[in-house]
Steps between C-alpha positions, in 0.01 A plus 500: 500500500429220251289328762299813571435548117391136469264537800353822352442339163330202662276723711400703196428185294292360786300818543436525121387135494279544799345832371404327162308230695275755674189556289345832395153493649195697381131504617186545288132554565223306314546732197874427484592856615782537751377509858639480855572139625215502746249567229644271233314229321797392299871513556789455259859397567769548243830306508787606280595213261792598285377790285126433577266492799291205606168646612270293723160640593318376802147525633539677843208327676649145473849563353417284192693561183288708248756501215865503416726588205830654410504876417767735360435739798285535802222693322376149394322643198601230247635156605808360347383144403190349646296651784312225691187572696360270776170436669464545871567123553826508293371358178644661175216711335682648203828611362585783261807622311548824322708667234630847569237781550244263667427312169365153597720225362349196657240399765363187663205436724478189703224277641525416876640166403801666330382431143517783252159664440612762246802612317575818306815597314592779280801525265575870449722429188237317304208666691337159543276406789430153624212439737420157641259359759487165658251318722601353831612175329725688255273469189505805271200734518422608138483860411623603849571869555745566782527881459321765297498877497234657713228669311186700562176385339439833334856541380760773572247781462251326734780456754590873483137594536456266795806659674392855431160421648617297797807676632421759764791733546338663803522178711840588663400850603147381624696262729718776638811453293680814384489612145775340290588233261424142610598153375237240446594139559305248294520131592 
């Protein structure tokens, strides 16, 4: 009886260990919307690491790594720590880290030679921002702006007027879509 209990415990432990090594796989189209595997442009694989998930994103056409990070869950909305993004030839392009609620904490951009091109950091306690830029030799670029809020030349009222003039709510029905509420994805 003891032998049978020990074998059962070992089998359960082996199965549990094996199941944690198997990734959770998702597929995305070019707009990062879920899609079937045969139509995918990107693929993600999530591996359980303690209380977090390591998310690795691949380009489907050549299986090259697009980005990787740790996430608190598989929705991969906000990374835990740095998210690193790579070019098609495997060179690190940028890395970003966030506070909770998608608030940018720190970001780096890199030259192809690996040197830092730009650096941004935000301290949410003191509300201070540091923005630095560097040339390919590492020399500081004076008055460098890494990140700034998007704005419309004519201000907020100009932006509202542009949207009111430019958005045509009849486009979906003109293209045969049923009446309803639609989501617009902006990239």
